[in-house]
C-alpha positions in Angstrom: 189.9 43.7 25.2 188.7 43.5 29.0 187.4 47.1 30.0 186.5 48.3 33.4 184.6 51.7 33.7 184.2 53.5 36.9 181.9 56.6 36.9 179.6 57.6 39.9 177.2 59.7 37.5 174.5 57.4 36.0 174.2 59.5 32.8 177.9 59.8 32.3 178.3 55.9 33.0 175.7 54.9 30.3 177.2 57.4 27.8 180.7 55.9 28.4 179.3 52.4 28.0 177.8 53.1 24.7 180.8 55.1 23.4 182.9 52.1 24.4 180.8 49.6 22.5 180.6 51.8 19.5 184.5 52.5 19.6 185.8 48.9 20.1 184.5 46.2 17.8 185.8 43.3 20.2 185.1 43.6 23.8 185.6 40.4 25.8 184.2 41.9 28.8 182.9 45.3 29.8 182.2 46.0 33.4 180.6 49.2 35.1 181.1 50.4 38.6 179.5 53.5 40.2 182.3 54.1 42.8 186.0 53.6 43.7 185.6 50.7 46.0 183.5 48.9 43.3 186.2 49.5 41.1 188.9 48.1 43.1 186.8 45.0 44.0 186.0 44.4 40.4 189.6 44.4 39.5 190.6 41.9 42.2 188.0 39.7 41.2 189.1 39.8 37.4 191.9 41.8 36.2 191.3 44.2 33.1 193.8 45.3 30.7 192.1 48.7 30.4 190.4 50.9 32.8 188.6 54.0 32.3 188.3 56.1 35.6 186.4 59.2 36.9 189.0 61.2 38.8 186.5 62.2 41.6 184.3 59.5 43.0 182.6 58.8 46.4 184.6 56.8 49.0 187.6 56.2 46.8 189.1 58.7 44.4 190.3 57.8 41.0 193.8 58.4 41.9 193.6 55.7 44.7 191.8 53.3 42.4 194.5 53.6 39.9 197.1 53.2 42.6 195.7 50.1 43.7 195.2 48.8 40.2 198.8 49.7 39.2 200.2 48.2 42.5 198.7 44.7 41.3 199.2 45.1 37.7 201.6 48.0 36.5 200.8 47.2 32.7 197.2 48.3 33.2 196.3 50.9 30.8 194.3 53.7 32.4 192.4 56.5 31.1 191.4 59.4 33.5 188.2 61.2 32.6 187.8 64.3 34.7 186.4 67.7 35.2 189.6 68.9 37.1 192.8 70.4 35.9 194.1 71.7 39.3 197.6 70.9 40.0 196.9 68.8 43.2 195.1 66.3 41.0 197.8 66.2 38.3 200.3 65.7 41.1 198.6 62.8 42.5 198.4 60.9 39.2 202.0 61.7 38.2 203.5 60.4 41.6 201.7 57.0 41.2 202.3 56.1 37.4 204.7 53.1 36.9 207.6 53.4 34.7 206.8 52.9 31.1 203.0 52.9 31.9 200.4 53.7 29.3 197.7 56.3 30.6 195.7 59.1 29.4 193.8 62.3 31.1 191.0 63.7 29.0 188.7 66.4 30.3 184.8 65.8 30.4 184.4 69.0 28.4 186.3 67.5 25.4 184.1 66.6 22.4 182.9 63.1 22.0 185.3 62.6 19.0 188.1 63.6 21.2 187.2 61.2 23.9 186.9 58.4 21.3 190.4 59.1 19.9 191.8 59.1 23.5 190.3 55.7 24.0 191.7 54.5 20.9 195.0 56.1 21.6 195.6 54.7 25.0 194.0 51.2 24.8 194.7 50.3 21.2 197.7 52.3 20.1 199.2 52.2 23.7 200.2 55.8 23.5 199.9 58.3 26.3 197.2 60.8 25.5 197.0 64.1 27.8 194.7 66.8 27.2 196.6 70.1 26.3 195.4 71.9 29.4 196.4 69.1 31.5 199.8 69.0 29.8 200.6 72.6 30.6 199.9 72.2 34.2 202.2 69.2 34.2 204.9 71.2 32.6 204.6 74.0 35.0 204.6 71.8 37.9 207.7 69.9 36.5 209.7 73.2 35.9 212.5 73.3 38.5 212.6 77.0 38.2 208.9 77.9 38.5 207.2 74.8 39.5 206.9 73.9 43.3 209.0 70.9 44.4 207.1 68.2 46.5 208.5 69.7 49.7 207.3 73.1 48.8 203.9 71.7 47.7 203.7 70.0 51.1 204.5 73.1 52.9 201.8 74.9 50.7 199.2 72.3 51.8 200.1 72.4 55.5 200.0 76.1 55.3 196.4 76.2 53.7 195.3 73.7 56.5 196.3 76.3 59.0 199.3 74.6 60.6 201.8 76.6 62.8 205.5 76.1 61.9 206.1 73.8 64.8 203.0 71.8 63.7 204.5 71.5 60.2 207.9 70.5 61.4 206.1 67.6 63.5 204.0 66.5 60.7 206.9 66.3 58.2 209.3 65.1 60.6 211.8 67.9 60.2 213.4 70.5 62.5 211.6 73.9 62.9 214.2 75.5 60.8 213.6 72.8 58.1 210.0 73.6 58.1 210.5 77.2 58.0 213.1 76.9 55.2 210.5 75.1 53.1 208.1 77.9 53.7 210.8 80.6 52.5 211.3 78.4 49.3 207.7 78.3 48.8 207.3 82.1 49.1 210.3 82.5 46.7 208.5 80.3 44.1 205.3 82.3 44.3 207.1 85.7 44.0 206.4 86.7 47.7 209.9 87.5 48.2 210.2 90.3 45.8 211.3 93.8 46.7 208.7 95.2 44.2 205.6 94.0 46.1 203.4 97.1 46.7 203.3 98.7 50.1 201.9 101.7 51.6 201.8 104.0 54.8 200.4 100.9 56.6 203.6 98.9 55.8 203.5 95.7 53.8 200.5 95.0 51.7 200.5 91.2 52.1 200.7 88.7 54.7 202.9 86.1 53.1 200.9 83.0 54.5 197.6 84.1 53.6 198.7 85.5 50.3 200.0 82.2 49.4 196.8 80.5 50.1 195.1 83.0 47.9 197.5 82.2 45.1 197.3 78.7 45.5 193.6 78.9 45.0 193.5 81.5 42.0 196.4 79.6 40.2 194.7 76.2 40.6 197.4 74.5 42.6 194.9 73.6 45.1 191.0 73.7 45.2 188.2 72.9 47.8 188.0 69.4 47.1 191.9 68.7 47.2 191.8 70.5 50.5 189.1 68.4 51.8 191.0 65.3 51.1 194.3 66.8 52.8 192.0 67.7 55.8 191.2 64.0 56.1 194.8 63.1 56.0 195.6 65.7 58.5 192.9 64.4 60.8 194.3 60.9 60.5 197.8 62.3 61.4 196.5 64.0 64.5 194.7 60.9 65.5 197.8 58.9 65.3 199.9 61.5 66.9 197.7 61.7 69.9 197.9 58.1 70.8 
C-alpha cells in the first residue's frame, strides 16, 4: 500500500501517521504533507493508491486536492477526515467523485476505533464508508422534493453573496427572468412561499432574501468558510468580467 496523508495540523498529522502504521501491517510508502499544494505535488511525483485528506487546509482545500488526484487517477481510494458536516462541503465532494470510485468521509469527532475501521473499510475492503451524520446530509441534498437542486443552490450562494437579480443572471449566464425563477424555486424549497408564514399589523414578517440567508446558515447548508471560498470565486468572476 502506498499511502499519502495531508493534514495541516501537526498533532493531527502525527496521530494519523501513528494510527496508519498501527492499522496496516504493510506500508510500501507513507508520505505526510501539511497542505493541499504539497499533497498535489506529492501525488504528481509518485502516485499513491490511498489518500487520507483533511478537508479544510490552507492554500488548497481537500476537495480541490481530491479533484486533482481523481482527474489523474480515478481509481485512487480517498478518505476525507473533517470537522465539517455542512451541505456545501458534502456537495463539493459529491460533484467530483468518479463513477465507481471508493471513498469515505469520517468526522474528526469520531472515536479512534471508528477511524481505524474506516481506514480498513476504504483502503482494504474497498467499501465506501460515510459517517451517519454526513450520510443524512447527502440524503437531504439528494431529495428532489426537499433538497436544493444545483441551480437552486447556486441561487442561494449568489443571494448570500449579496448579488442583485441582474448580477445573478449575468454570473450564471441566464436571463433576468431565469434568475428570478431560480430564486422563486429556492424560496419554495425553503418554505418561504407558504401562506401560513406569520405576519402582523406591520405586514409580512420576513424579507425572503434575508430569511433565506438565515435558514442557509442555521440549517448548515452554508457556513462562513464555505462563503469565504465562494467570495473568492465571485471576485475572480468580477475580475474576468471587468476586462
